[in-house]
VOLO-342549 format. One record per atom (N, C-alpha, C): residue in one letter; x, y, z. Coordinates in steps of 0.05 Angstrom, whole numbers, padded with zeros to 5 digits, always signed. Example, Ala and Ser with C-alpha at 12.3 -4.5 7.8 and 13.67 -1.06 7.14 Angstrom:
<nodes>
A+00264-00114+00156 A+00246-00090+00156 A+00264-00066+00156 S+00257-00045+00142 S+00273-00021+00143 S+00258+00001+00157 
</nodes>
This chain:
<nodes>
M-00132+00233+00163 M-00128+00208+00150 M-00098+00193+00152 K-00104+00175+00160 K-00072+00156+00169 K-00071+00130+00160 I-00092+00111+00157 I-00087+00097+00145 I-00087+00082+00111 F-00073+00077+00100 F-00075+00081+00071 F-00068+00045+00059 A-00076+00043+00047 A-00078+00007+00029 A-00076+00018+00007 F-00054-00004-00006 F-00043+00003-00039 F-00053-00026-00052 I-00076-00021-00063 I-00093-00039-00076 I-00095-00045-00103 N-00087-00069-00122 N-00094-00068-00146 N-00090-00107-00151 Q-00121-00113-00160 Q-00115-00146-00166 Q-00104-00149-00192 K-00096-00139-00205 K-00070-00142-00218 K-00045-00138-00215 G-00032-00169-00213 G-00002-00169-00208 G+00018-00149-00228 G+00039-00144-00216 G+00055-00130-00229 G+00052-00104-00236 V+00039-00091-00221 V+00032-00066-00231 V+00052-00043-00213 G+00072-00054-00196 G+00084-00031-00180 G+00074-00025-00159 K+00051-00046-00143 K+00044-00041-00121 K+00064-00039-00094 T+00070-00058-00096 T+00096-00060-00070 T+00115-00043-00074 T+00123-00033-00094 T+00141-00023-00096 T+00135+00015-00093 V+00117+00023-00100 V+00105+00047-00089 V+00101+00051-00056 A+00093+00025-00042 A+00089+00023-00022 A+00110+00032-00002 I+00134+00008-00012 I+00158+00014+00001 I+00176+00044-00006 N+00173+00051-00028 N+00187+00071-00032 N+00174+00103-00022 L+00148+00107-00029 L+00130+00124-00011 L+00138+00123+00016 A+00132+00105+00027 A+00146+00104+00057 A+00168+00111+00069 R+00185+00096+00047 R+00216+00104+00051 R+00223+00135+00049 A+00211+00152+00031 A+00212+00177+00020 A+00196+00199+00045 L+00179+00183+00053 L+00164+00196+00080 L+00181+00198+00104 S+00191+00173+00110 S+00211+00178+00130 S+00239+00188+00124 L+00240+00192+00113 L+00267+00211+00102 L+00256+00240+00106 Q+00228+00251+00110 Q+00218+00267+00115 Q+00212+00275+00148 N+00226+00259+00167 N+00214+00258+00191 N+00192+00251+00200 Y+00177+00230+00182 Y+00138+00225+00191 Y+00154+00187+00200 K+00137+00185+00218 K+00138+00159+00231 K+00123+00139+00208 V+00127+00119+00192 V+00113+00102+00177 V+00110+00075+00190 L+00086+00069+00192 L+00087+00033+00185 L+00083+00020+00167 L+00093+00005+00152 L+00090-00003+00134 L+00080-00043+00133 I+00052-00042+00138 I+00046-00076+00144 I+00043-00088+00115 D+00055-00110+00116 D+00054-00130+00095 D+00033-00153+00094 F+00009-00148+00084 F-00010-00171+00090 F-00011-00180+00058 D+00010-00187+00050 D+00012-00202+00023 D+00022-00225+00036 P+00011-00251+00025 P+00029-00280+00034 P+00052-00275+00017 Q+00060-00260-00009 Q+00082-00260-00020 Q+00104-00254-00007 A+00100-00232+00011 A+00116-00227+00036 A+00138-00201+00016 N+00132-00191-00001 N+00153-00173-00018 N+00162-00149-00009 A+00139-00142+00008 A+00142-00117+00023 A+00167-00113+00046 G+00166-00132+00062 G+00183-00142+00081 G+00212-00150+00064 S+00217-00170+00047 S+00238-00179+00032 S+00248-00152+00016 G+00234-00137+00010 G+00244-00115-00005 G+00251-00088+00014 L+00259-00103+00044 L+00273-00075+00057 L+00291-00093+00078 G+00296-00127+00062 G+00320-00139+00071 G+00310-00154+00099 I+00287-00163+00105 I+00270-00170+00126 I+00269-00198+00119 K+00270-00218+00129 K+00262-00246+00127 K+00248-00261+00158 T+00230-00274+00145 T+00213-00280+00170 T+00204-00304+00169 S+00193-00318+00186 S+00172-00343+00192 S+00151-00331+00199 K+00133-00362+00199 K+00104-00360+00214 K+00103-00341+00233 D+00125-00349+00251 D+00126-00343+00280 D+00131-00316+00286 E+00144-00306+00263 E+00159-00275+00270 E+00141-00259+00251 S+00116-00264+00239 S+00106-00241+00226 S+00071-00234+00236 I+00064-00227+00213 I+00037-00211+00226 I+00014-00233+00226 Y+00019-00264+00212 Y+00001-00292+00218 Y+00003-00292+00249 Q+00029-00286+00263 Q+00031-00295+00291 Q+00019-00272+00311 A+00021-00250+00295 A+00008-00222+00306 A-00021-00224+00311 L-00028-00242+00288 L-00058-00231+00285 L-00069-00262+00308 V-00053-00281+00315 V-00064-00300+00336 V-00058-00285+00370 E-00038-00276+00363 E-00042-00256+00396 E-00048-00234+00403 G-00060-00221+00381 G-00076-00196+00377 G-00063-00171+00383 N-00034-00169+00384 N-00027-00146+00392 N+00012-00156+00371 C+00022-00135+00356 C+00031-00145+00337 C+00067-00128+00341 E+00064-00116+00363 E+00091-00095+00375 E+00115-00116+00368 R+00111-00144+00383 R+00143-00153+00380 R+00147-00165+00355 F+00131-00160+00334 F+00135-00168+00307 F+00151-00150+00290 I+00143-00123+00301 I+00148-00098+00281 I+00178-00091+00282 K+00189-00090+00253 K+00217-00087+00249 K+00224-00055+00245 N+00249-00052+00245 N+00254-00016+00243 N+00286-00021+00222 P+00281-00028+00199 P+00291-00021+00187 P+00310+00001+00182 Y+00299+00019+00179 Y+00313+00047+00174 Y+00297+00071+00195 P+00310+00095+00204 P+00304+00110+00229 P+00270+00113+00209 N+00251+00114+00224 N+00220+00131+00228 N+00214+00110+00207 L+00220+00090+00192 L+00207+00064+00177 L+00210+00041+00191 Y+00182+00028+00199 Y+00175+00008+00214 Y+00160-00012+00190 V+00168-00030+00195 V+00157-00058+00183 V+00147-00084+00192 L+00119-00085+00195 L+00110-00111+00197 L+00102-00138+00179 P+00122-00152+00186 P+00126-00170+00161 P+00099-00195+00153 S+00102-00210+00129 S+00083-00225+00118 S+00100-00249+00128 S+00088-00271+00113 S+00101-00302+00114 S+00081-00312+00092 I+00088-00335+00081 I+00080-00353+00056 I+00050-00360+00079 D+00056-00375+00103 D+00032-00379+00120 D+00006-00364+00116 L+00002-00339+00116 L-00020-00328+00107 L-00044-00336+00090 V-00027-00354+00071 V-00049-00364+00053 V-00065-00377+00061 G-00065-00391+00084 G-00080-00412+00095 G-00097-00394+00110 L-00103-00370+00114 L-00112-00349+00133 L-00146-00353+00127 E-00146-00350+00103 E-00170-00356+00095 E-00195-00376+00102 V-00180-00406+00101 V-00189-00422+00103 V-00194-00426+00139 K-00184-00416+00159 K-00188-00412+00174 K-00205-00391+00191 L-00207-00379+00171 L-00225-00353+00180 L-00253-00358+00170 V-00259-00384+00161 V-00288-00384+00151 V-00310-00380+00165 D-00304-00397+00191 D-00326-00395+00208 D-00323-00379+00237 F-00301-00359+00221 F-00298-00340+00251 F-00309-00319+00250 P-00324-00307+00278 P-00339-00286+00273 P-00326-00262+00269 K-00339-00242+00252 K-00327-00220+00244 K-00302-00224+00233 R-00297-00238+00217 R-00271-00249+00205 R-00261-00220+00179 E-00281-00200+00177 E-00274-00180+00158 E-00262-00163+00170 Y-00260-00162+00209 Y-00252-00138+00214 Y-00227-00141+00232 L-00208-00173+00234 L-00183-00186+00240 L-00167-00168+00238 L-00161-00151+00211 L-00139-00135+00213 L-00139-00106+00228 K-00165-00098+00217 K-00172-00072+00232 K-00170-00068+00270 E-00182-00098+00278 E-00182-00103+00307 E-00147-00103+00316 L-00132-00118+00300 L-00105-00112+00304 L-00095-00082+00315 I-00094-00069+00285 I-00099-00047+00290 I-00090-00028+00310 E-00120-00030+00314 E-00133-00014+00341 E-00128-00018+00364 N-00117-00052+00372 N-00114-00063+00399 N-00081-00059+00393 S-00063-00056+00380 S-00034-00063+00391 S-00022-00039+00395 T+00002-00033+00407 T+00015-00014+00424 T+00047-00010+00408 I+00062+00008+00418 I+00092+00009+00409 I+00100+00028+00429 S+00119+00017+00438 S+00132+00038+00458 S+00106+00049+00481 G+00093+00032+00481 G+00075+00045+00509 G+00036+00068+00495 L+00054+00067+00466 L+00023+00076+00457 L+00009+00066+00435 P-00015+00075+00431 P-00031+00061+00415 P-00017+00063+00380 L-00016+00042+00361 L+00000+00042+00337 L-00011+00076+00319 M-00040+00080+00323 M-00054+00105+00312 M-00040+00135+00325 Q-00027+00138+00347 Q-00013+00152+00362 Q+00011+00157+00356 F+00033+00135+00348 F+00054+00140+00353 F+00063+00138+00319 F+00043+00131+00304 F+00048+00132+00267 F+00038+00152+00262 D+00052+00170+00254 D+00048+00189+00222 D+00027+00177+00201 F+00033+00160+00198 F+00022+00139+00180 F+00024+00114+00171 I+00002+00093+00170 I+00003+00067+00166 I-00008+00059+00136 F+00013+00046+00124 F+00008+00035+00105 F+00009+00009+00102 I-00016-00006+00081 I-00018-00027+00081 I-00008-00040+00057 D+00006-00061+00048 D+00005-00069+00019 D-00020-00098+00024 S-00025-00101-00005 S-00045-00120-00003 S-00030-00141-00027 P-00045-00160-00028 P-00039-00184-00052 P-00058-00175-00068 P-00050-00185-00093 P-00058-00182-00119 P-00084-00201-00128 S-00099-00196-00106 S-00126-00209-00113 S-00156-00196-00097 L-00174-00206-00103 L-00199-00196-00089 L-00205-00206-00074 S-00199-00217-00046 S-00196-00245-00027 S-00211-00236-00002 L-00205-00249+00020 L-00222-00243+00042 L-00193-00230+00066 I-00167-00235+00053 I-00148-00221+00052 I-00155-00190+00049 T-00159-00181+00025 T-00164-00155+00013 T-00185-00143+00030 V-00214-00157+00038 V-00236-00147+00050 V-00224-00137+00073 N-00210-00154+00095 N-00194-00138+00119 N-00176-00120+00110 I-00167-00111+00091 I-00145-00090+00088 I-00167-00069+00081 L-00190-00065+00069 L-00203-00053+00055 L-00219-00038+00084 T-00232-00062+00100 T-00243-00060+00129 T-00223-00043+00143 A-00204-00047+00143 A-00180-00032+00163 A-00170-00005+00151 C-00173+00005+00137 C-00156+00028+00125 C-00188+00057+00120 E-00171+00069+00108 E-00184+00101+00108 E-00183+00105+00081 G-00162+00106+00071 G-00150+00114+00040 G-00149+00103+00026 I-00152+00090-00005 I-00144+00080-00022 I-00126+00083-00042 I-00101+00074-00041 I-00091+00084-00061 I-00086+00062-00087 I-00086+00067-00115 I-00087+00050-00129 I-00066+00048-00148 P-00048+00029-00151 P-00023+00039-00169 P-00041+00026-00199 L-00029+00039-00220 L-00041+00037-00243 L-00007+00028-00265 Q-00002+00007-00280 Q+00015+00005-00294 Q+00011+00017-00318 C+00032+00031-00339 C+00029+00048-00357 C+00034+00033-00384 E+00008+00011-00381 E+00011-00006-00405 E-00017-00010-00414 Y-00021-00031-00432 Y-00040-00029-00446 Y-00072-00042-00436 Y-00065-00057-00411 Y-00086-00067-00391 Y-00091-00047-00370 A-00082-00032-00370 A-00080-00013-00344 A-00113-00010-00331 L-00133-00003-00346 L-00161+00005-00338 L-00176-00020-00339 E-00164-00046-00355 E-00176-00068-00340 E-00179-00082-00319 G-00202-00083-00306 G-00210-00092-00278 G-00216-00068-00255 L-00204-00047-00270 L-00206-00025-00251 L-00238-00031-00240 S-00257-00022-00261 S-00286-00024-00248 S-00292-00047-00237 L-00279-00068-00236 L-00284-00092-00213 L-00278-00078-00185 L-00257-00070-00190 L-00233-00063-00162 L-00258-00045-00149 I-00271-00022-00166 I-00289+00011-00158 I-00303-00008-00143 K-00321-00028-00154 K-00348-00042-00151 K-00338-00053-00124 T-00320-00065-00127 T-00316-00079-00092 T-00316-00058-00071 I-00297-00043-00075 I-00296-00020-00056 I-00321-00001-00046 R-00334+00001-00070 R-00372+00004-00061 R-00375-00009-00047 G-00380-00028-00050 G-00387-00053-00026 G-00376-00048-00005 I-00351-00053+00005 I-00345-00048+00022 I-00349-00027+00042 K-00351-00009+00029 K-00354+00016+00045 K-00384+00020+00044 K-00404+00009+00034 K-00431+00010+00044 K-00430-00006+00063 N-00422-00035+00062 N-00433-00051+00085 N-00412-00050+00105 L-00386-00047+00106 L-00365-00048+00121 L-00353-00032+00140 N-00350-00012+00113 N-00330+00010+00118 N-00346+00043+00110 P-00358+00047+00124 P-00370+00070+00111 P-00350+00101+00105 D-00325+00094+00122 D-00308+00121+00122 D-00282+00115+00103 L-00294+00096+00090 L-00273+00086+00066 L-00269+00108+00044 M-00247+00120+00033 M-00249+00141+00006 M-00230+00124-00010 L-00228+00140-00034 L-00213+00133-00057 L-00191+00156-00050 F-00167+00151-00052 F-00148+00172-00039 F-00136+00179-00071 G-00127+00161-00084 G-00115+00171-00112 G-00103+00149-00127 L-00099+00151-00149 L-00082+00132-00176 L-00061+00138-00182 I-00036+00127-00175 I-00011+00131-00181 I-00004+00115-00212 L+00005+00125-00226 L+00016+00120-00258 L+00048+00102-00252 T+00048+00074-00260 T+00077+00066-00246 T+00089+00055-00277 M+00117+00056-00272 M+00127+00042-00297 M+00120+00058-00325 Y+00121+00083-00316 Y+00118+00101-00351 Y+00142+00107-00358 D+00143+00097-00384 D+00167+00103-00403 D+00167+00122-00427 V+00182+00138-00421 V+00178+00168-00436 V+00187+00169-00466 R+00196+00139-00471 R+00205+00137-00494 R+00189+00118-00511 N+00161+00113-00493 N+00147+00093-00505 N+00113+00096-00510 R+00101+00110-00537 R+00081+00120-00543 R+00057+00107-00527 L+00058+00084-00523 L+00031+00069-00512 L+00028+00085-00483 S+00060+00088-00459 S+00057+00101-00438 S+00048+00125-00434 H+00051+00133-00459 H+00039+00168-00457 H+00002+00161-00469 E+00002+00139-00485 E-00024+00148-00494 E-00049+00140-00463 V-00037+00113-00445 V-00040+00102-00427 V-00050+00125-00404 A-00026+00141-00392 A-00030+00165-00379 A-00047+00179-00387 E-00050+00193-00414 E-00065+00212-00427 E-00100+00199-00418 E-00100+00178-00426 E-00132+00169-00424 E-00139+00166-00391 V-00121+00155-00375 V-00124+00151-00345 V-00128+00187-00332 K-00117+00202-00342 K-00118+00229-00330 K-00149+00241-00343 K-00148+00231-00367 K-00176+00244-00379 K-00202+00234-00368 R-00195+00213-00355 R-00216+00197-00348 R-00219+00207-00313 F-00205+00206-00302 F-00198+00202-00268 F-00179+00222-00263 N-00186+00247-00268 N-00160+00274-00265 N-00165+00276-00240 W-00184+00279-00227 W-00191+00297-00208 W-00173+00277-00178 I-00173+00257-00191 I-00156+00237-00169 I-00133+00226-00175 T-00121+00227-00195 T-00093+00218-00205 T-00071+00237-00193 F-00057+00217-00181 F-00027+00241-00177 F-00018+00246-00207 K+00000+00274-00205 K+00016+00282-00218 K+00041+00273-00225 T+00053+00266-00211 T+00075+00250-00209 T+00075+00222-00224 L+00093+00223-00239 L+00092+00185-00253 L+00115+00176-00245 I+00112+00145-00238 I+00136+00134-00238 I+00145+00124-00260 P+00175+00134-00267 P+00185+00121-00295 P+00191+00089-00283 R+00190+00083-00311 R+00214+00052-00308 R+00234+00054-00299 S+00248+00033-00288 S+00283+00043-00289 S+00292+00012-00272 V+00311+00009-00287 V+00320-00017-00274 V+00335-00020-00255 R+00335-00003-00239 R+00345+00006-00215 R+00326-00002-00196 V+00294+00002-00203 V+00270-00006-00190 V+00268-00036-00179 S+00279-00049-00207 S+00279-00074-00196 S+00300-00092-00194 E+00326-00071-00190 E+00349-00085-00175 E+00344-00080-00143 A+00342-00058-00131 A+00335-00047-00110 A+00328-00072-00089 P+00308-00085-00093 P+00294-00112-00076 P+00315-00134-00070 S+00335-00137-00094 S+00351-00163-00084 S+00368-00158-00070 F+00377-00127-00060 F+00396-00113-00044 F+00385-00110-00017 G+00358-00110-00012 G+00342-00115+00011 G+00338-00080+00017 I+00337-00067+00000 I+00335-00038+00000 I+00311-00026-00016 S+00311-00001-00011 S+00292+00018-00027 S+00308+00032-00050 V+00297+00038-00075 V+00308+00053-00102 V+00320+00072-00083 I+00304+00080-00071 I+00318+00111-00064 I+00344+00106-00041 D+00348+00088-00029 D+00372+00079-00022 D+00389+00069-00025 Y+00380+00058-00059 Y+00402+00046-00069 Y+00413+00065-00091 E+00404+00084-00107 E+00417+00105-00125 E+00393+00131-00115 K+00409+00135-00096 K+00384+00173-00099 K+00384+00190-00114 N+00401+00183-00137 N+00384+00211-00154 N+00385+00190-00181 N+00377+00172-00175 N+00364+00159-00202 N+00330+00171-00209 K+00325+00167-00233 K+00303+00187-00241 K+00277+00177-00224 A+00273+00146-00216 A+00252+00139-00201 A+00259+00146-00172 S+00281+00146-00165 S+00280+00155-00132 S+00273+00179-00136 L+00280+00203-00151 L+00272+00225-00154 L+00243+00232-00150 A+00235+00205-00167 A+00194+00211-00169 A+00189+00209-00149 F+00196+00193-00139 F+00192+00177-00104 F+00183+00199-00081 L+00202+00218-00083 L+00209+00235-00066 L+00194+00256-00079 E+00186+00265-00100 E+00161+00284-00107 E+00145+00274-00102 L+00133+00241-00097 L+00110+00232-00098 L+00100+00235-00076 S+00122+00241-00048 S+00117+00236-00020 S+00113+00262-00021 K+00114+00284-00035 K+00109+00322-00025 K+00084+00325-00033 E+00070+00314-00054 E+00052+00312-00070 E+00033+00291-00049 F+00035+00276-00039 F+00022+00265-00021 F+00013+00276+00005 L+00035+00290+00008 L+00026+00306+00045 L+00014+00319+00029 E+00013+00341+00012 E-00008+00365+00006 E-00035+00351+00004 R-00039+00334-00012 R-00071+00322-00016 R-00077+00308+00014 V-00059+00299+00036 V-00064+00297+00069 V-00078+00319+00067 K-00062+00342+00069 K-00063+00369+00080 K-00094+00383+00071 S-00094+00377+00041 S-00126+00388+00031 S-00141+00375+00021 Y-00140+00341+00035 Y-00159+00328+00024 Y-00192+00326+00017 N-00201+00334-00003 N-00231+00332+00007 N-00248+00308-00008 K-00273+00307+00013 K-00292+00275+00001 K-00292+00281-00028 K-00299+00301-00036 K-00299+00303-00065 K-00284+00279-00082 F-00258+00282-00075 F-00242+00261-00090 F-00251+00231-00086 S-00271+00226-00075 S-00277+00197-00065 S-00318+00200-00083 K-00317+00222-00099 K-00345+00212-00112 K-00347+00191-00134 L-00328+00176-00136 L-00330+00145-00158 L-00337+00135-00137 L-00342+00134-00111 L-00345+00101-00104 L-00369+00109-00090 K-00389+00134-00100 K-00417+00139-00089 K-00433+00127-00109 
</nodes>
């Protein structure tokens, strides 16, 4: 399993933050990671200091059918295919497009880097998604193998999760039979907040078999790092959130090695 999508239709749950910092943590362990920003807000790219326009983003890569010349390399082993606001208009253009649900999948399969297919060059491919259930999200779910759902440790954490699971089931049944639910990640955990404890316990009670043990704590450094165009790990290595992401990367790797289809029983 190599291609993972970070999905949640709710905004502000730390989805992009998890994608950036998990990718960075893996790159520090000498894994080659490609982070594809498929969100028109383009936060995954800007969070790593990458500024792009339509002509330098995944939008143009989709037009050309190969993304190699658009891939940036901000850190050793960490590569980024940035997005742009122009991606907003993609859905309108795809209305009558044949096989419109497979556009991203075909881009990944047909693209090369350094003379190798992406799937051979990279150990992992991460896809950051928009906070919506749209045609862009359908493309992401069709292209990926494993789904990672970040959940904020707040009152409405589980609201909308059933709708998301229903959508994923539909994609698995009709478009991508290999799609698997890889894990839930609890974010913005505040050890001093009683509600955080209650939400974490509720999630673990209902989805213990799929929830990552590592909790991503709330930290002001996580909010500050993107303004400098760097990951929180590079911003303050010994920060509690940085250490959590490094720990999460180890748990992620262990799960990749031992992954069993039973983890995806929720999709049946």
